[in-house]
C-alpha positions as a Markdown table, in Angstrom:
| # | Residue | x | y | z |
|---|---|---|---|---|
| 1 | Met | 7.8 | 193.0 | 187.2 |
| 2 | Ala | 6.8 | 195.9 | 189.7 |
| 3 | Ser | 3.2 | 194.9 | 190.3 |
| 4 | Ser | 4.3 | 191.4 | 191.5 |
| 5 | Ala | 6.3 | 193.2 | 194.2 |
| 6 | Phe | 3.2 | 194.7 | 195.7 |
| 7 | Ala | 1.2 | 191.3 | 195.4 |
| 8 | Gly | 4.1 | 189.5 | 197.2 |
| 9 | Leu | 3.8 | 191.7 | 200.3 |
| 10 | Ser | 2.2 | 190.6 | 203.6 |
| 11 | Asp | -1.2 | 192.1 | 204.4 |
| 12 | Ala | 0.5 | 194.5 | 206.9 |
| 13 | Asp | 3.0 | 195.6 | 204.3 |
| 14 | Arg | 0.3 | 196.2 | 201.6 |
| 15 | Tyr | -1.7 | 198.3 | 204.0 |
| 16 | Val | 1.4 | 200.4 | 204.9 |
| 17 | Val | 2.5 | 200.8 | 201.3 |
| 18 | Gly | -1.0 | 201.6 | 200.2 |
| 19 | Arg | -1.4 | 204.4 | 202.9 |
| 20 | Leu | 2.0 | 205.8 | 201.9 |
| 21 | Ala | 1.2 | 205.7 | 198.2 |
| 22 | Ala | -2.1 | 207.5 | 198.8 |
| 23 | Arg | -0.6 | 210.1 | 201.1 |
| 24 | Asp | 2.3 | 210.9 | 198.9 |
| 25 | His | 0.7 | 210.3 | 195.5 |
| 26 | Val | 3.4 | 207.7 | 194.6 |
| 27 | Pro | 2.7 | 204.4 | 192.8 |
| 28 | Ala | 2.4 | 201.6 | 195.3 |
| 29 | Glu | 4.3 | 199.3 | 193.0 |
| 30 | Glu | 7.3 | 201.6 | 193.3 |
| 31 | Leu | 7.1 | 201.7 | 197.1 |
| 32 | Ala | 6.7 | 198.0 | 197.4 |
| 33 | Gln | 10.2 | 197.6 | 196.2 |
| 34 | Leu | 11.6 | 199.4 | 199.3 |
| 35 | Pro | 12.7 | 197.6 | 202.4 |
| 36 | Pro | 9.9 | 197.5 | 205.1 |
| 37 | Gln | 12.1 | 199.4 | 207.6 |
| 38 | Glu | 12.5 | 202.2 | 205.1 |
| 39 | Ile | 8.7 | 202.3 | 204.5 |
| 40 | Asp | 8.0 | 202.4 | 208.2 |
| 41 | Gln | 10.2 | 205.4 | 208.6 |
| 42 | Tyr | 8.0 | 207.4 | 206.1 |
| 43 | Ile | 4.8 | 206.5 | 207.9 |
| 44 | Pro | 5.5 | 205.7 | 211.6 |
| 45 | Gly | 2.9 | 203.8 | 213.5 |
| 46 | Ala | 0.9 | 202.5 | 210.5 |
| 47 | Arg | 2.1 | 199.0 | 210.8 |
| 48 | Val | 1.4 | 198.8 | 214.5 |
| 49 | Ala | -2.0 | 200.3 | 214.0 |
| 50 | Tyr | -2.8 | 197.8 | 211.2 |
| 51 | Glu | -1.5 | 194.8 | 213.3 |
| 52 | Asn | -3.6 | 195.9 | 216.3 |
| 53 | Arg | -6.7 | 197.0 | 214.5 |
| 54 | Glu | -9.0 | 194.6 | 216.2 |
| 55 | Gln | -8.0 | 195.5 | 219.7 |
| 56 | Ile | -8.2 | 199.2 | 218.7 |
| 57 | Ala | -11.7 | 198.8 | 217.3 |
| 58 | Ala | -12.9 | 196.9 | 220.3 |
| 59 | Ala | -11.6 | 199.5 | 222.6 |
| 60 | Leu | -13.2 | 202.3 | 220.6 |
| 61 | Leu | -16.6 | 200.4 | 220.6 |
| 62 | Gln | -16.4 | 199.9 | 224.3 |
| 63 | Arg | -15.5 | 203.6 | 225.0 |
| 64 | Arg | -18.4 | 204.8 | 222.8 |
| 65 | Gly | -20.9 | 202.3 | 224.6 |
| 66 | Ile | -21.6 | 200.4 | 221.5 |
| 67 | Asp | -22.5 | 196.7 | 221.8 |
| 68 | Pro | -21.1 | 194.8 | 218.8 |
| 69 | Thr | -23.5 | 191.9 | 219.6 |
| 70 | Ser | -26.6 | 193.9 | 219.3 |
| 71 | Ala | -29.0 | 193.4 | 216.4 |
| 72 | Glu | -28.8 | 197.0 | 215.4 |
| 73 | Tyr | -24.9 | 196.9 | 215.1 |
| 74 | Gln | -25.1 | 193.6 | 213.2 |
| 75 | Ala | -27.5 | 195.1 | 210.7 |
| 76 | Ala | -25.2 | 198.1 | 210.2 |
| 77 | Val | -22.3 | 195.8 | 209.6 |
| 78 | Ala | -24.1 | 193.7 | 207.0 |
| 79 | Glu | -25.2 | 196.9 | 205.2 |
| 80 | Ala | -21.8 | 198.2 | 205.2 |
| 81 | Arg | -20.3 | 194.9 | 203.8 |
| 82 | His | -23.0 | 194.9 | 201.1 |
| 83 | Leu | -22.1 | 198.4 | 200.1 |
| 84 | Leu | -18.4 | 197.6 | 200.0 |
| 85 | Asp | -19.1 | 194.5 | 197.9 |
| 86 | Gln | -21.0 | 196.7 | 195.4 |
| 87 | Ile | -18.0 | 199.1 | 195.3 |
| 88 | Asp | -15.6 | 196.3 | 194.7 |
| 89 | Gln | -17.7 | 195.1 | 191.8 |
| 90 | Leu | -17.9 | 198.5 | 190.3 |
| 91 | Gly | -14.2 | 198.9 | 190.6 |
| 92 | Ser | -13.6 | 195.6 | 188.9 |
| 93 | Gly | -15.7 | 196.5 | 185.9 |
| 94 | His | -18.8 | 194.5 | 186.9 |
| 95 | Ser | -22.1 | 196.0 | 187.6 |
| 96 | Ala | -23.7 | 195.4 | 191.0 |
């Protein structure tokens, strides 16, 4: 079954496959069956970016002078998470 191939991928592999599928308008289930090395050739750097996303985000915040411990930042994070939760519920057929 093709969909189980996607579900069986690591988080990094799902991210890379998802980005490639969106970029090239190809079903993710189809791409999930390819070897990871082949997928990486189609979208170089995506796996490394995903695996280092926390360090990259921290560096960007520091460069922009944003304090992630501030109350203002924490409120924005909470609001964004709430909105994403609502979007997830709508996508799963549940109303928010």
